[in-house]
C-alpha positions as CSV (number, residue, x, y, z in Angstrom):
1,M,-7.3,42.8,12.0
2,Q,-9.5,40.6,10.1
3,Q,-13.3,41.4,11.5
4,Y,-15.8,38.1,12.4
5,Q,-19.4,39.5,12.1
6,E,-22.5,37.9,10.0
7,D,-20.6,37.8,6.6
8,S,-17.7,36.1,7.6
9,I,-19.8,32.8,7.5
10,K,-19.9,31.1,4.2
11,V,-22.6,28.7,3.4
12,L,-21.2,26.3,0.3
13,T,-23.5,24.9,-2.0
14,G,-23.6,22.6,-4.6
15,L,-20.1,20.8,-5.1
16,D,-18.5,23.5,-3.4
17,P,-17.4,21.8,-0.5
18,V,-15.7,19.6,-2.0
19,R,-13.5,21.5,-4.1
20,K,-12.6,23.7,-0.8
21,R,-12.0,21.0,1.1
22,P,-10.9,18.0,-0.8
23,G,-9.1,15.9,1.9
24,M,-12.6,15.7,3.6
25,Y,-13.6,13.2,0.9
26,I,-10.5,11.4,-0.8
27,G,-8.2,11.9,2.4
28,S,-5.4,13.7,0.2
29,V,-5.0,15.8,-3.3
30,D,-1.3,13.5,-3.8
31,S,-1.1,9.9,-5.5
32,T,-3.1,8.4,-2.7
33,G,-6.4,11.2,-3.7
34,L,-6.3,11.3,-7.3
35,H,-6.3,7.0,-7.3
36,H,-9.1,7.6,-4.6
37,L,-10.8,9.0,-8.0
38,I,-10.6,5.9,-9.8
39,W,-11.9,3.8,-7.1
40,E,-15.1,5.7,-6.3
41,I,-16.3,5.4,-9.7
42,F,-14.9,1.8,-10.2
43,D,-16.4,0.6,-6.5
44,N,-19.8,1.6,-8.2
45,A,-19.1,-0.8,-10.8
46,V,-18.3,-3.5,-8.7
47,D,-21.9,-2.8,-6.4
48,E,-23.4,-3.8,-9.8
49,V,-21.4,-7.1,-9.5
50,I,-22.7,-7.4,-6.1
51,A,-25.8,-6.7,-7.0
52,G,-25.4,-9.3,-9.1
53,K,-26.2,-7.2,-12.1
54,C,-22.6,-7.0,-14.0
55,D,-19.7,-9.3,-14.9
56,Q,-17.5,-7.9,-16.9
57,I,-15.4,-3.8,-16.2
58,K,-13.3,-2.1,-18.7
59,I,-10.9,0.2,-17.0
60,T,-8.7,2.4,-19.7
61,L,-5.5,4.3,-18.6
62,K,-5.2,7.1,-21.5
63,K,-2.8,9.0,-22.6
64,D,-3.7,12.1,-21.5
65,Q,-4.2,11.1,-18.2
66,S,-7.8,11.0,-18.1
67,I,-9.6,7.6,-16.9
68,E,-12.7,5.9,-18.9
69,I,-14.5,3.2,-16.7
70,E,-16.9,1.2,-18.2
71,D,-19.3,-1.6,-17.0
72,N,-22.5,-4.2,-18.3
73,G,-24.8,-3.3,-15.1
74,R,-28.6,-2.0,-15.4
75,G,-27.3,1.6,-16.3
76,I,-28.0,4.9,-13.8
77,P,-32.1,5.1,-14.0
78,P,-32.5,8.2,-16.7
79,G,-35.3,9.8,-15.7
80,I,-36.4,12.5,-13.7
81,N,-35.2,12.4,-10.0
82,T,-38.5,13.6,-7.8
83,A,-36.4,15.6,-5.3
84,T,-33.8,17.1,-7.4
85,K,-36.4,17.9,-10.6
86,I,-33.3,16.8,-12.9
87,S,-32.4,13.6,-14.5
88,T,-31.4,10.9,-11.8
89,I,-27.8,10.8,-13.5
90,D,-27.3,14.2,-13.4
91,T,-28.4,14.7,-9.4
92,V,-25.8,11.4,-8.9
93,F,-23.0,14.0,-10.5
94,T,-23.5,16.6,-9.7
95,V,-25.4,16.7,-5.9
96,L,-23.9,15.1,-2.6
97,H,-25.3,12.4,-0.9
98,A,-27.3,11.4,-3.7
99,G,-27.3,7.8,-4.6
100,G,-28.8,4.2,-4.4
101,K,-27.1,2.6,-1.3
102,F,-29.2,4.8,1.5
103,D,-31.4,2.1,2.1
104,D,-31.8,-1.3,0.4
105,S,-33.9,-0.8,-2.1
106,A,-31.6,-0.8,-4.9
107,Y,-28.5,-2.5,-2.7
108,K,-28.5,-4.9,-0.1
109,T,-24.8,-4.1,0.1
110,S,-22.1,-2.0,-1.7
111,G,-19.0,-1.1,-1.3
112,G,-20.4,2.7,-2.1
113,L,-21.6,3.5,1.6
114,H,-21.5,7.5,1.8
115,G,-23.5,8.1,-1.9
116,V,-21.3,10.9,-2.6
117,G,-18.4,9.0,-4.8
118,A,-19.8,10.4,-8.2
119,S,-20.5,13.5,-7.7
120,V,-17.2,14.0,-5.6
121,V,-15.0,12.5,-8.6
122,N,-16.9,15.9,-10.7
123,A,-16.2,18.3,-8.4
124,L,-12.1,17.0,-8.4
125,S,-12.2,16.9,-12.5
126,S,-11.9,19.7,-15.0
127,S,-14.1,17.5,-17.3
128,L,-16.2,14.3,-17.2
129,I,-19.0,12.6,-19.3
130,V,-21.1,10.0,-18.8
131,E,-22.8,7.4,-20.7
132,V,-25.5,5.5,-19.9
133,K,-27.2,2.5,-21.9
134,R,-30.5,1.6,-20.6
135,D,-33.6,0.3,-21.8
136,G,-33.1,0.3,-25.7
137,K,-31.4,3.7,-25.6
138,V,-28.1,5.8,-25.0
139,Y,-28.1,9.0,-22.4
140,E,-25.2,10.6,-22.1
141,S,-24.7,14.0,-19.5
142,K,-21.4,16.1,-19.9
143,Y,-19.8,18.5,-16.9
144,H,-16.6,21.1,-17.1
145,N,-15.1,23.2,-14.4
146,G,-15.6,21.2,-11.5
147,G,-19.3,19.6,-11.8
148,Q,-21.0,22.3,-14.3
149,I,-23.3,20.9,-16.0
150,L,-22.2,21.2,-19.6
151,Q,-25.1,19.0,-21.3
152,P,-27.9,17.6,-19.3
153,A,-28.7,14.1,-19.8
154,K,-30.2,13.5,-23.0
155,V,-30.9,10.6,-25.8
156,V,-27.9,10.4,-27.9
157,G,-28.2,6.4,-29.5
158,T,-29.8,3.1,-29.0
159,S,-28.5,0.0,-28.1
160,N,-29.4,-3.2,-27.1
161,R,-27.3,-3.4,-24.1
162,S,-26.8,-2.3,-20.7
163,G,-24.5,-0.6,-18.4
164,T,-22.5,3.1,-17.3
165,T,-19.5,4.7,-19.0
166,V,-18.0,7.6,-16.8
167,W,-14.7,9.3,-18.6
168,F,-13.2,12.0,-16.3
169,K,-9.7,14.2,-16.5
170,P,-9.1,15.4,-13.1
171,D,-8.9,19.2,-11.9
172,P,-4.7,20.6,-12.5
173,T,-5.7,23.1,-10.2
174,I,-6.7,20.5,-6.7
175,F,-3.8,17.8,-8.1
176,K,-0.5,19.6,-8.8
177,K,0.9,16.3,-9.9
178,I,-1.7,14.1,-12.1
179,E,0.5,10.7,-12.7
180,F,-1.7,7.7,-12.8
181,N,0.0,4.6,-11.4
182,G,-0.5,1.2,-13.4
183,T,0.5,-1.1,-11.1
184,I,-1.7,0.7,-8.2
185,I,-4.4,0.0,-10.6
186,E,-3.8,-3.1,-11.3
187,E,-3.7,-4.1,-7.5
188,R,-7.1,-2.9,-7.0
189,I,-8.2,-4.6,-10.2
190,R,-6.6,-8.1,-9.4
191,E,-8.2,-8.2,-6.1
192,S,-11.5,-7.3,-7.0
193,A,-11.3,-10.5,-9.3
194,Y,-10.5,-12.4,-6.9
195,L,-13.0,-11.4,-4.5
196,F,-16.1,-12.3,-7.1
197,K,-15.9,-15.6,-8.7
198,G,-16.6,-14.6,-12.6
199,L,-15.8,-11.2,-12.6
200,K,-14.0,-10.3,-16.0
201,I,-11.9,-6.9,-15.1
202,V,-9.8,-5.5,-18.6
203,F,-6.8,-3.1,-17.8
204,V,-6.0,-1.2,-20.8
205,N,-2.9,1.0,-20.2
206,E,-2.5,3.4,-23.4
207,L,0.5,4.6,-21.4
208,T,2.5,1.0,-22.0
209,N,0.0,-0.3,-25.0
210,E,-1.2,-3.0,-22.7
211,T,-3.8,-4.7,-22.5
212,K,-4.1,-7.2,-19.1
213,T,-7.3,-9.4,-18.6
214,F,-8.3,-10.4,-14.5
215,A,-10.3,-13.0,-13.8
216,S,-10.7,-15.5,-10.8
217,Q,-12.1,-19.5,-10.9
218,H,-11.5,-19.7,-7.4
219,G,-12.0,-16.6,-5.6
220,I,-10.1,-15.7,-2.2
221,S,-8.3,-19.0,-2.5
222,E,-6.6,-18.4,-5.6
223,Y,-5.4,-15.0,-4.5
224,V,-4.1,-16.9,-1.5
225,T,-2.2,-19.5,-4.1
226,F,-1.3,-16.6,-5.7
227,I,0.7,-14.6,-3.2
228,N,2.3,-17.7,-1.9
229,D,3.3,-19.5,-5.3
230,T,6.9,-18.6,-4.6
231,K,6.8,-20.3,-1.2
232,T,6.6,-23.5,0.5
233,P,3.7,-24.2,2.1
234,L,2.7,-25.8,4.7
235,N,-0.9,-26.6,4.1
236,K,-3.8,-26.5,1.5
237,V,-5.9,-23.7,1.3
238,A,-8.0,-23.6,3.8
239,Y,-11.6,-22.0,2.6
240,F,-14.5,-21.1,5.4
241,A,-17.3,-19.6,4.3
242,G,-20.8,-19.1,6.0
243,K,-23.5,-16.2,7.1
244,A,-24.7,-14.3,10.7
245,N,-25.9,-11.5,11.5
246,D,-27.0,-10.7,7.5
247,V,-23.2,-10.3,7.2
248,E,-21.6,-12.7,4.5
249,V,-17.8,-13.6,5.5
250,E,-15.3,-15.1,3.2
251,I,-11.7,-16.4,5.0
252,A,-8.9,-18.6,2.6
253,L,-5.7,-19.2,5.0
254,Q,-2.7,-21.3,4.3
255,Y,0.5,-21.4,6.3
256,V,4.0,-21.0,4.6
257,T,7.9,-22.1,5.7
258,T,8.5,-18.7,6.3
259,T,8.1,-16.2,9.2
260,S,6.3,-13.6,7.2
261,E,2.4,-13.2,8.3
262,I,0.2,-11.0,5.5
263,I,-3.3,-10.6,6.4
264,L,-5.6,-8.7,3.5
265,S,-9.0,-7.8,4.5
266,F,-11.6,-7.0,2.6
267,A,-15.3,-5.2,3.3
268,N,-18.1,-5.1,0.4
269,S,-14.6,-5.6,-1.4
270,I,-12.8,-2.5,-0.1
271,K,-9.8,-3.3,1.2
272,T,-9.4,-2.1,4.9
273,R,-6.0,-1.3,5.2
274,N,-6.6,-0.7,8.9
275,G,-8.9,-3.4,9.2
276,G,-11.3,-3.4,12.2
277,N,-12.7,-5.2,14.4
278,Y,-13.4,-8.2,12.0
279,V,-9.8,-8.5,11.7
280,T,-8.8,-8.3,15.6
281,T,-11.8,-11.2,15.7
282,F,-10.1,-13.5,13.3
283,K,-6.5,-13.2,14.8
284,S,-8.1,-14.2,18.3
285,S,-10.2,-16.9,17.2
286,L,-7.3,-18.2,15.0
287,T,-5.2,-18.0,18.5
288,E,-8.2,-19.7,20.6
289,A,-9.1,-22.4,18.0
290,I,-5.1,-24.0,17.2
291,N,-4.5,-23.3,21.8
292,D,-7.5,-25.1,22.6
293,V,-6.7,-28.2,19.7
294,A,-2.6,-28.0,21.2
295,R,-4.0,-28.6,24.9
296,K,-6.3,-31.4,23.6
297,W,-3.7,-33.1,21.8
298,K,-1.2,-32.5,24.8
299,L,1.3,-30.6,22.6
300,L,1.3,-28.0,24.7
301,K,1.7,-29.3,28.1
302,D,0.1,-28.0,31.4
303,K,3.3,-26.2,32.1
304,D,3.1,-24.2,29.0
305,K,2.0,-21.3,28.6
306,N,-0.7,-20.4,25.9
307,F,0.5,-19.0,22.4
308,E,0.5,-15.5,21.9
309,G,-0.7,-14.0,18.8
310,D,2.6,-13.8,17.2
311,D,3.3,-17.4,17.3
312,V,0.4,-18.9,15.7
313,R,0.4,-15.9,13.1
314,E,4.3,-16.7,11.9
315,G,4.3,-17.8,7.9
316,L,0.8,-17.4,7.9
317,T,-1.4,-15.7,4.7
318,A,-4.8,-15.0,4.8
319,V,-7.2,-13.1,3.1
320,I,-10.8,-11.8,4.8
321,S,-14.0,-11.0,2.8
322,V,-16.9,-10.0,4.6
323,R,-20.2,-8.5,2.6
324,V,-21.9,-6.2,5.2
325,P,-25.5,-5.1,4.1
326,E,-25.9,-1.7,3.5
327,K,-28.3,-0.7,6.9
328,I,-25.6,-1.3,9.4
329,I,-22.7,-0.9,7.5
330,Q,-20.1,1.4,9.2
331,Y,-16.3,2.9,8.3
332,K,-14.4,4.9,10.1
333,N,-13.9,8.0,7.6
334,Q,-15.1,8.3,3.9
335,T,-11.5,6.3,2.3
336,K,-13.0,3.3,4.3
337,D,-9.6,2.1,5.3
338,E,-11.4,0.6,8.5
339,L,-14.6,-1.2,9.0
340,S,-16.3,-0.3,12.9
341,T,-19.4,-2.7,12.2
342,P,-19.5,-4.8,15.1
343,E,-21.8,-6.9,13.6
344,A,-19.0,-8.1,10.8
345,G,-16.8,-8.8,14.1
346,T,-19.9,-10.8,15.7
347,A,-20.2,-12.6,12.1
348,V,-16.0,-13.8,11.7
349,K,-16.4,-15.3,15.6
350,K,-19.2,-17.2,14.7
351,V,-18.4,-18.8,11.3
352,F,-14.0,-18.8,11.5
353,G,-14.2,-19.4,14.9
354,E,-16.4,-22.8,14.7
355,K,-15.4,-24.4,11.0
356,F,-11.6,-23.4,11.8
357,S,-11.6,-25.7,14.9
358,Y,-13.6,-28.4,12.7
359,W,-11.0,-27.8,10.4
360,L,-7.9,-28.4,12.9
361,E,-9.9,-31.7,14.0
362,E,-10.4,-32.7,10.7
363,N,-6.9,-32.5,8.9
364,R,-4.7,-33.2,11.9
365,K,-1.7,-33.7,9.7
366,D,-1.7,-30.2,8.8
367,A,-2.5,-29.3,12.7
368,E,0.3,-30.6,13.6
369,K,2.8,-29.1,11.6
370,I,0.8,-25.2,12.2
371,I,1.3,-26.0,16.1
372,G,4.8,-27.1,15.1
373,K,5.7,-24.1,13.5
374,A,3.9,-22.1,16.2
375,L,6.1,-24.2,19.1
376,V,9.2,-22.9,16.9
377,S,8.1,-19.5,16.7
378,R,7.3,-19.5,20.4
379,D,11.0,-20.8,21.2
380,A,12.2,-18.3,19.0
381,R,10.4,-15.5,20.7
382,L,11.3,-16.6,24.2
383,A,14.9,-17.1,23.2
384,A,14.8,-13.6,21.8
385,K,12.9,-12.0,24.4
386,Q,16.7,-10.9,26.7
387,A,17.6,-9.0,23.6
388,R,15.0,-7.2,23.0
389,E,14.9,-6.0,26.4
390,E,18.6,-5.0,26.1
391,I,17.2,-2.9,22.5
392,R,14.8,-1.7,24.5
393,Q,16.4,-0.6,27.6
394,L,20.8,0.0,26.7
395,K,21.3,3.6,26.1
396,N,24.8,3.8,25.1
397,T,27.3,1.4,23.6
398,N,29.4,1.0,27.0
399,K,26.7,-1.3,28.2
400,S,26.6,-4.0,25.2
401,G,28.2,-5.2,22.4
402,K,25.3,-5.3,20.1
403,I,24.2,-2.0,20.2
404,N,27.0,0.6,18.9
405,G,25.5,4.0,19.9
406,S,28.6,5.6,19.6
407,K,28.0,5.2,15.7
408,L,25.3,7.8,15.4
409,T,26.0,11.5,15.3
410,A,22.6,13.0,16.7
411,A,20.8,15.6,15.8
412,Q,20.6,18.5,18.4
413,S,16.8,19.2,18.2
414,K,14.0,17.5,20.2
415,D,11.2,17.4,18.0
416,Y,11.4,14.3,15.9
417,L,8.8,15.0,13.3
418,K,11.8,17.4,11.8
419,N,14.3,15.2,12.7
420,E,16.0,12.5,9.8
421,L,18.2,10.0,10.2
422,F,20.4,9.1,7.6
423,I,21.3,5.3,7.2
424,V,24.9,5.9,5.2
425,E,27.1,3.1,3.8
426,G,30.6,3.2,4.5
427,K,32.6,5.6,7.3
428,S,34.0,7.4,4.9
429,A,31.0,8.4,3.4
430,G,29.8,8.7,6.8
431,G,32.1,11.6,7.6
432,T,31.5,13.7,4.4
433,A,27.7,13.8,5.6
434,K,28.9,14.8,9.3
435,L,30.1,17.4,7.7
436,A,27.4,18.0,5.5
437,R,24.7,17.6,7.6
438,N,22.3,20.5,9.2
439,M,22.9,19.7,13.0
440,V,19.8,21.0,14.6
441,H,17.6,18.4,12.5
442,Q,19.8,15.7,10.6
443,A,21.4,12.4,12.1
444,I,24.3,10.3,10.7
445,L,24.1,6.6,11.1
446,P,27.3,5.0,9.0
447,L,27.0,1.2,8.8
448,R,29.6,-1.2,8.3
449,G,29.5,-3.2,5.0
450,K,26.7,-5.0,4.7
451,I,23.8,-5.8,7.0
452,I,22.3,-9.5,6.9
453,N,20.0,-11.2,4.8
454,V,16.5,-11.0,7.2
455,E,14.9,-13.2,5.1
456,K,17.1,-15.9,5.3
457,A,17.3,-15.3,9.4
458,K,16.1,-16.1,12.6
459,L,15.2,-13.4,15.1
460,K,17.6,-14.1,17.4
461,D,20.3,-13.8,14.8
462,L,19.1,-10.6,13.5
463,L,19.1,-9.3,17.6
464,N,22.9,-10.9,17.7
465,N,23.8,-8.7,14.6
466,E,25.5,-5.2,16.0
467,E,24.5,-3.4,13.1
468,I,21.0,-4.4,12.6
469,C,20.7,-3.7,16.6
470,T,22.2,-0.1,16.2
471,I,19.5,0.8,13.7
472,I,16.2,-0.5,15.8
473,A,18.2,1.1,18.9
474,C,18.6,4.4,16.5
475,I,14.7,4.3,15.5
476,G,13.0,3.8,18.7
477,T,10.3,1.9,17.6
478,G,11.4,-1.5,18.3
479,I,10.6,-4.4,15.9
480,S,7.6,-6.8,15.0
481,G,5.0,-7.1,18.0
482,D,7.1,-4.8,20.0
483,F,6.6,-1.7,17.4
484,R,5.1,1.6,18.8
485,M,5.1,4.1,16.1
486,E,4.5,6.4,19.3
487,N,8.4,6.3,19.9
488,L,9.5,6.5,16.5
489,K,12.7,9.6,17.0
490,Y,12.8,10.4,13.2
491,G,10.2,11.9,11.1
492,K,12.1,10.9,8.1
493,I,14.6,7.4,7.8
494,I,16.9,8.2,4.7
495,I,18.8,4.8,3.3
496,M,21.8,7.1,1.4
497,T,24.2,4.4,-0.3
498,D,26.6,4.8,-3.3
499,A,25.0,4.7,-6.8
500,D,27.2,1.2,-7.6
501,V,25.5,-2.9,-7.4
502,D,27.2,-2.7,-3.8
503,G,24.9,0.0,-2.9
504,S,21.9,-0.9,-4.5
505,H,22.4,-4.2,-2.5
506,I,23.1,-2.6,0.5
507,Q,19.5,-0.9,-0.4
508,T,17.9,-4.1,-0.8
509,L,18.7,-5.9,2.4
510,L,17.8,-2.1,4.6
511,L,14.2,-2.4,2.7
512,T,13.8,-6.0,3.3
513,F,14.7,-5.5,7.1
514,F,12.1,-2.6,7.4
515,Y,9.3,-4.5,5.1
516,R,9.9,-7.8,7.3
517,F,10.5,-6.0,10.9
518,M,9.6,-2.3,10.5
519,K,6.5,-2.4,7.6
520,E,4.6,0.2,9.8
521,L,7.3,2.6,9.0
522,I,7.0,2.2,5.2
523,E,3.0,2.2,5.1
524,A,3.4,5.4,7.1
525,G,5.7,7.1,5.0
526,H,9.0,7.6,7.1
527,I,11.7,5.3,4.9
528,Y,13.1,7.3,1.8
529,I,16.0,6.6,-0.5
530,A,18.3,9.5,-0.9
531,V,19.1,10.1,-5.0
532,P,23.2,11.0,-5.3
533,P,23.9,12.6,-8.5
534,L,26.3,10.1,-11.0
535,Y,27.9,12.8,-12.4
536,K,29.5,16.3,-12.5
537,F,29.5,17.9,-15.8
538,T,31.7,20.8,-16.2
539,D,31.5,23.0,-19.6
540,H,34.4,25.1,-19.7
541,K,33.5,27.5,-22.7
542,G,30.7,28.4,-20.8
543,K,32.3,28.1,-17.2
544,E,28.8,26.3,-15.9
545,S,28.7,23.0,-13.8
546,L,25.7,20.3,-13.5
547,Y,24.9,17.5,-11.6
548,I,23.2,14.3,-13.9
549,W,21.2,12.0,-12.4
550,D,20.9,9.9,-15.8
551,E,23.0,8.4,-18.6
552,Q,20.3,10.3,-20.9
553,E,21.2,13.9,-19.6
554,L,24.7,13.2,-20.2
555,E,24.5,12.3,-23.5
556,R,22.7,15.2,-24.6
557,L,25.0,17.6,-22.7
558,K,28.0,16.0,-24.4
559,K,26.3,16.9,-27.7
560,T,25.9,20.5,-26.5
561,S,29.6,21.4,-25.4
562,S,32.7,21.2,-27.2
563,N,34.9,21.4,-24.2
564,Y,34.0,19.9,-21.5
565,S,35.1,17.4,-18.5
566,I,33.1,14.9,-16.4
567,Q,33.1,14.1,-12.8
568,R,31.9,10.5,-12.0
569,Y,31.2,9.9,-8.5
570,K,31.7,6.4,-7.7
571,G,30.9,6.7,-3.7
572,L,29.5,8.7,-1.6
573,G,33.3,9.7,0.0
574,E,34.7,11.0,-3.7
575,M,31.8,14.3,-3.0
576,T,32.9,17.2,-1.1
577,S,30.9,17.5,2.3
578,Q,29.7,20.7,-0.2
579,Q,28.7,18.5,-3.4
580,L,27.1,15.8,-0.7
581,K,25.0,18.8,0.8
582,E,23.9,20.7,-2.0
583,T,23.0,17.4,-4.5
584,T,21.5,14.8,-1.5
585,M,20.8,16.3,1.5
586,D,20.0,19.8,1.7
587,P,15.9,19.2,1.7
588,T,15.6,22.5,-0.7
589,T,17.8,21.3,-3.5
590,R,17.6,17.1,-3.2
591,Q,16.1,14.3,-4.6
592,L,14.3,11.5,-2.3
593,I,12.1,8.5,-3.3
594,K,9.4,7.8,-0.8
595,V,9.1,3.8,-0.4
596,N,5.8,2.9,-0.2
597,I,3.9,-0.8,-0.6
598,T,1.5,0.0,-4.0
599,D,0.7,-4.2,-4.0
600,A,1.0,-6.0,-0.7
601,A,0.8,-9.5,-2.9
602,L,3.4,-8.2,-5.6
603,A,5.8,-6.6,-2.6
604,E,5.0,-9.7,-0.9
605,R,6.1,-12.3,-3.9
606,R,8.9,-10.0,-4.9
607,V,11.1,-10.1,-1.5
608,S,10.2,-14.1,-1.1
609,V,11.9,-14.6,-4.3
610,L,14.9,-12.0,-4.7
611,M,15.5,-12.6,-1.1
612,G,14.4,-16.1,0.1
613,D,15.4,-19.5,-0.1
614,N,14.1,-20.6,-3.3
615,V,16.9,-20.2,-5.9
616,S,15.2,-21.5,-8.7
617,S,12.4,-18.9,-8.7
618,R,15.2,-16.2,-8.3
619,K,16.8,-17.6,-11.2
620,S,13.2,-17.4,-13.3
621,W,12.4,-14.3,-12.5
622,I,16.0,-12.8,-13.6
623,D,15.9,-14.8,-16.5
624,E,12.6,-13.1,-17.5
625,N,13.1,-9.8,-16.0
626,V,16.8,-8.9,-16.4
627,D,18.1,-7.4,-19.5
628,F,21.9,-8.8,-19.7
629,S,22.7,-7.4,-23.3
630,F,25.1,-4.4,-23.3
631,E,26.8,-2.5,-25.7
632,G,30.8,-0.8,-25.9
633,D,33.5,-1.9,-25.7
């Protein structure tokens, strides 16, 4: 038995706390945490942009999975820091809670609030090099093994430019998989370019030999246009800006004919994925203003109830950006997913609440289109209310033709987080999956053919579809405004279809449904795609059988064997239950693809183009992105 004594109390010094508990500082040590290292250094460069001292940033993803970030800002002061007695450069990168953002003497507003970013990146890197150009000189510091000083800051040259360049390589003892995603990096770069007019950001991806430049002349208004460029707008992009309580507010919005709602929010250039009170205030101000004008113009009758928030946000695309002074800014955690500064909400109310009402009055034709859409949305909501109640209340198939609960082969365990729901293509595959499953934690729901394309369907049509209603009932959360994560019945929802064109189409239809009506499941990491093998390769000489997931591996094996046979799995139903279990369903041997949204704007554009009504946009995308050439007979 371990003893709890004086020596049990450990004191972590320097950067040791970061290496001991990295999740406290970057959220996790998976892909999200890995990319967070980039944001910490990038945000420091953006802070120079906010201060008006930088207009160019360059990010390079190198072939060895290291990152270099360069800006043309003022450069970190190189002199000796009076508190630490070492150079300020070394102080910033080796001392926790050292930075220029704890008061407003250096930065009035910034994204890097907590003052731990640079040192945390250093602590979680195997190597890091800083180069600072300032006052005609070039200074360089080198660190290794999690932030240990290899070379203190020293002059290594001269320059008539200014700025800071940081190169780092993540520590493989901290991150099990070091694989940066160029698309994720591009998303953040694109967002920052739209948030700061005149800022030029260059992204060099040495892995793909691509260089892309991002810049914006019209800021967040241009961002809204970018998101909606494949949709039919109801109004020109409306832009609102102002300042209240020392908080700067920018909001751009536009309505489109589709039903999707997109609200992107940023605080001091940092995307707040969970929003905060300032986003809540925006929503309530929008609803209040539209209700007031609709009442004034008699478009809402005296007998009518006010519009609800979902009614007025259907088809809305909005980008909200606030800049909050350092002395009052508050995030919920180090990863800055949610802003909790009360003054930000008050500022949005004052700036947007007043100006949006004026905009509606001055743009009556556009306002009437928006209100007309809200009326249609309200009517659809009321028409669908009874169907939603059925989905929430009905527990078996005998009470409704819309919910076929008998299709589900349930899991025995009530531990929902450990349970898995396999949505399977077809009755035959469903039967095989039932035999292959772990009865304790795995449930099977076979589908009858393809579900409807929800991108082209109204909510009431959706709720009249048996397959959709059954999926909703089995998952338990409800959809859209009725969605409640606490009612989720499965930790993993796994789409399992044949490895062919029809299977891919069913995957796409299901993913579109989840994206439009249960997006929270994707964002929380509950949606997965099963990856069944394409072939079984049997080497008769060596008497060995292998499952193959790609054509390249198959061709390699064919060259290494002189006596073999190949079984092609055209569908899940062609596999035995044992084969399906060991290749696709057993957690110890299977492969799963976790569905996530790396680029919110790009995801919206792709879904709209590929699944929407705009045929010309879809044809153009296919012509530009799909290679129809083939080899062979």
